[in-house]
N, C-alpha and C positions, 0 to 999 in steps of 0.2 A: 740142389741148388740154397745155400747163406743168403738170407734176406735178413733186411730191417727193416725195418714195420714201424715210424714217425702215427700213434695216434693223437694228437695236436685238438683232441674236444675242448679242451678250457683255454690253447689258441701257442703261443710260443713265444719265447723270450733266449737269447742268447746262454745265458745259465740254466733256465732249467734243462736247452738244450742237451745242455753238459750230464747237467747233473742226472739226465733219465740216462743217457751212453753210461757214464759210469756206473748210476745202479745194474746195467744192462752183465755187464762185465766186459766195460771195459775197464784197459790196462790205470788204475786211478793210480799208480805212483808216474808216468809220465809224463798221463794227464796234468799234474802236482804239478809236474815241473817244468815243463812246456806253460803252464801261464806263470808259474816262476821267475820265466825268463820275460816277462817282463812288467806284472806286480806282486811287492812280498807276497811270500807265499799262500796260496788262496788256502779258506777255512774247508773241510766239506765234513758234515752234515747230517745225518737223519733226524729228519721235520715230518713233522704231520699235516695233512690239506685237509679238511673235511673228513676226516677218520682217517683217509690212506697215508700209507708212508710214504717216503718219502725222500730224496739225496737234492742238500740245498748245497749250493756254492755260494762263496760269501771271498770274493775280490777284494774288499780293505781299497777299493783306486779308489782314488781322486779323483776331481773333474777336470778335466783336460780340453782346447776347441785344436784341432788338426790339418793342414790338408793332409788329401791322400796321401800324396811325396812321403809327410811326414809319417802318416801311417805306415807308407814303404820302408820308413824307415825303422821303426820302432821293431816291424817284423823283420828287417835285418840284421837289426842287434840279436834276434833272438835266434839266431842261427847258427851260435854253434851246443844248443839245449837240444832245438827242433829242426825232423828231416825240412830237406828240401819239398818233398812232392808235400809236407804238411804246405810249409810256407805256400807253396803253390799259390796250396784247397786257397788256404786265410787269403791272396792278393786276391783272386777271381770274386769269392764271397765279398769285400772292399768295395772292387772294379766293379759288383752289380751295387754297394748301396750308391757309391757317384756319381754311376749313369743315373738312377732316379736321383737325387739330389737336384741333380742340374735340367732333368725332363721338367722336374718340378719347381725347381729356384732358376731357373739360370745358371748360366759360369758362376760360380762361389768359389770361394778362400780357405774355407775352413768347414770342414764339418762338425757335428757340435756334441749332443751326448754321444751318437756311435764314433768320433774320432778318439772320448775318451780310454783311458789307460782302465775300466773294465770290460769295453769294449769287446778292446784289444786282447783283451785276454780272454774272454766269452769264446770270441772266434778261434782263437792260438787253440782252446782248451778245448772243443768241438769240436772241430775236425781231426785233431788228434785223437781224442778221443773215439773219433769212426776209424781213423783209421788201425788204430788196435786192436779191433773186433775184425777186419777182416775178413767182409763180407763180401759175397755177390753185386749185387743191389739195395739200390732204396726204393722202398716207396710210403708216400709220405696221402695217409688220408687223407677225409678234408680238413679243411683249418680253418678254426674260431676266432673272426676276426671281432668282435664287441663291436659295440656304440657305444653314441654319448660325444663326449667330446675326452677332451685331452687336453694340458699345458704345457707346452715344452720353451724352445730360447727362438720359438718361433708363433709365440702366443697361441693362445688358445684353437684348437682343429679342431676340424670333426675327424671319428673314427670310422674306419679306418683312415691314421694318417695318411698323409698325399706318397709317399714318400715309400710307405710299405705298399700303397696299391701298386703305385708305379715296378717296384719288385716285382711283385705277383701277374700286373701286367703279362700273357707274352711268355710268363716262369709252367704252364701246362695243371698247375697245382692247383686242384678244386678248394672254396671257399664257403665259407657260412658265413651268419652274423655271431652265433652262439648266444648263450640264458643268459649272464653276464653281460651291466656294463662297464664302459670301461678299455680302456685300449686292452685286448688280449692276444693280439701279436703286434710285437716292435717290427720295427725296419729292422735290426742281428738277427731277429729269428725269422722272419722272411725272406731273408738271404742268402741263412744257414740250411734255411730246408729246400728254397729253390736252387743252390747249387747242387745236393746233398742227393734231391732224385732224381733219380733212373728207369726204372720203372711202372708206368703208369699203373692205378689199384686194379682196374677189368682185367689187368695181366698174370696178376699174380695167383689167381688158384686157389688147388686145397694147399694147405700147407700144416704143417706141424709146428709150435711154439717151445722151443726150446730153453729162451729168459726172459723174463719182460724186466724190465724197471723202471720207475716214476720220477722224472724231474722239476722238483718244483718252486716255484716262486715267491716273490717276495710276501706279497696278499697270505689270509687265510680265512677266506670267505665259507659261512660258516652252509652255504643251503648246493656248494658245488665246489670238486674239491680240485686250487689253485694250477694244476700239477701236469702233465704231456707225460704219453706213456711211449717205451719202446719196446720195443719185440722183436729178439731174435726169430728167425723163423725156418725150415728145411723146407725147400715144396721142388717136385717135381712136374714136370710135362715141357709144352715145346718150345719151342728159343724162343727168349723174346725178343722181342720186337720194336724199336723208335723210331723215331722221325728227327732229321740232321737237315741242315741247312747250309749249302754248298754255296760257299764263295770263290771266286774267280778273280783275278785283273792282271793284266799282260804288262812286262815294265823291260825295255830296253837299254832303260841310263841308269842302274843300279847295279851296284858290285857283287860278288859272291863272298865277298863279308860281309855288307849290309844285306844280302836275304837270308845268308843264315843266321847274323840274330837275330832278324826278323822272325825266321821262322821259329827262334825258340822263344820270346816274345808271344806272338800266339797260343802256345801250347799252355803258356804262363795264365796268357789272361781267358784262360778255358777252352781254346777248341780240343777238338776231339782228335786231329789230323791237321797236318799244315805237309803242304811239299811245293818247291820248285823243279819243271820240269823244263829243259830247255826247247827252244820253239823257233819255226824263222818266222821273221813278222813281215808289217810291207813294206815294197820298194829292199825285201833280199837281209832284210835288217834282222843279227839274234837278238833272242829275248827270252823270256822265264814265262811259263804261266803262272802264275803260284795259286795253289790251290789249299781253303780253309774249310775244312770238315767243324761243324759247329751247331748246338742245338739253337733253335729258334729262340729261346730267351735270351741267350749271349750274342746270336749273328749281328745285333744293331752296331754292338758297341766294339764287334771283330771290326766289323768290316770300315770304323771310325780309326780302328788300328789300322788297319792294311794301305788307310785310306798318307795316318801319318808317318808309317816307319818307311812307305814304298814313296811316297811325295808323288803313285799313280790319282786321277784322277776319276777316273768310275772304279767301280767294284761288281763285279754281274755274281745277283742274287739267283737260286735254282733253289726254292722251299717248297723246306716238306719232301724228300728223299727218303722212302721207308727202307732200315739197313735192319741185319736180327746178327742180331750177337749169339758168340759161343759163348753158353757157360765156360766159366775160366777157375782153373782148381793151382791150388800148390804144390808142390810134392817135394821129396825132397828126394838126393842123388849121390849112392857113396861112388867113388871116380877115382879112379890109380890111373895115375900118370909114374910112367920109370918110376916105380918104386914107392912114391907118394903120393899119397888116400887125403879125398876131405869131401867132405860133403856138401854140399852145392845146392839150391836150386833151381825148377826150373820154374815157369811155366805150362799151366796142362789145357788144351783147346778139349771141349766136351763138345758129342751130338748121336743123339740117340743109344744112350748108354755107354759107348763106348770112345776111349781119346782118340782125334784122329788129326793132334798135329800138338807138337812142344817144341817149346822154348828157349834155353839156356834163358839165364839175366845177365846180358852183356858186363853189371858191373861185378859180380862176384864172379866172371870167370874174369875181365881183365885183372883183378888184383892177383889172380891166382896165377895168372901166367908173368904177371912179372915179377911176382917172386920165381917160379921154375926159371926166367930165361927162355918161354920159350914165346912161338905168334901168338896172339890171340883170336885164329881161325880155329885153332891146332887144337885148342884147351874147349870152344866150343863142341866144334864134333866131336871131343870126346865127352863130353856130357849129355850134348843128347843123341849117343851110340850107346852110351848106360843107362839111361834115361827108356831109348824104346827097350832095351835088351829089359830092363826091370818092367815095364807093359807087362812082354811077351807071357816074363816066366809070371803074372797072374794071370792074365785066359788060359782061361783052363780048357778056350777050343780055338787054341791058333793054330794059323794052320802056315806052312812056308809059305815068308813072302810076302805077308799079313805086316802091316804097320804096328 
């Protein structure tokens, strides 16, 4: 299992996380191009912080105050250069920040520092960098927060900033004060790490380090390196486990089109899954049971979104449901249909060192089906049959009838 481990021993900020991921092996050109969709092409350089070589990212952006909708429009503007799954992750990061700002300040019109182009570019850059690493999970070790005070748009406030505390609350991330005064963890850094985190540190087990990267902050303090470390590691062991919340509501006055759009919005906002099941409600009325699977840190925001999108007056929350997550890998499979050949991706699920399930990637299958003028289901079946044949060929102990 390929896992990314963040060691934010001197705190974290958006540019530091992006720099660490580039230094760790992310596709630098794709990261720079993605950030360049928001700001002028950023600069990436090698610096030292207290004697440690690290990567520093400069966005050269100007300050700006924006609402969440304004930030989303900036993200939408980057769509031609940035994959949709990266933009969806970036939207979830800003949704976390917005929820924290509203918790601290009440309803507000504009972000301040975190709505500036440099923050948007940092979030896009970090999300792009994570996607290009193609890892199976992320572990975040204890996060240093700092001490003292910091001055911003809301005046002089204690460290950690209230928005940072609100983001980390319920995230499951462990924190510590750290050795230095000042703000060591910014709201953007906290939101990124909270979004990335998928495996608790105690579940990591033994591992082999395959890559290491350091991302630098702006300050260079002589007694403590102002960096965040990222490591790509290979690990084996028991099936990873985490916890999720189940959110459910019954609706009988919403059209199928509205429910379909709502499910898509729940996924974009961070839901791990979303579905609607036909049910018979009181007095024999037909309706739907809408179910959303959410990480505990995002369940409150998603419940509010469910109420807003569906008009429901109540959302049931079933907290802390344990789930097991199979190890997942991607594989390329050579497929031939009616004399036409293509190499296509499949997603493989592993248990006890063996592939027990696999599934063709729908988008690529759909595109090839359109080229061949064939039903998508036929192409999906051909890809998965070829994939299982490839798996069987690689197993030395394959028995007739084994998958």
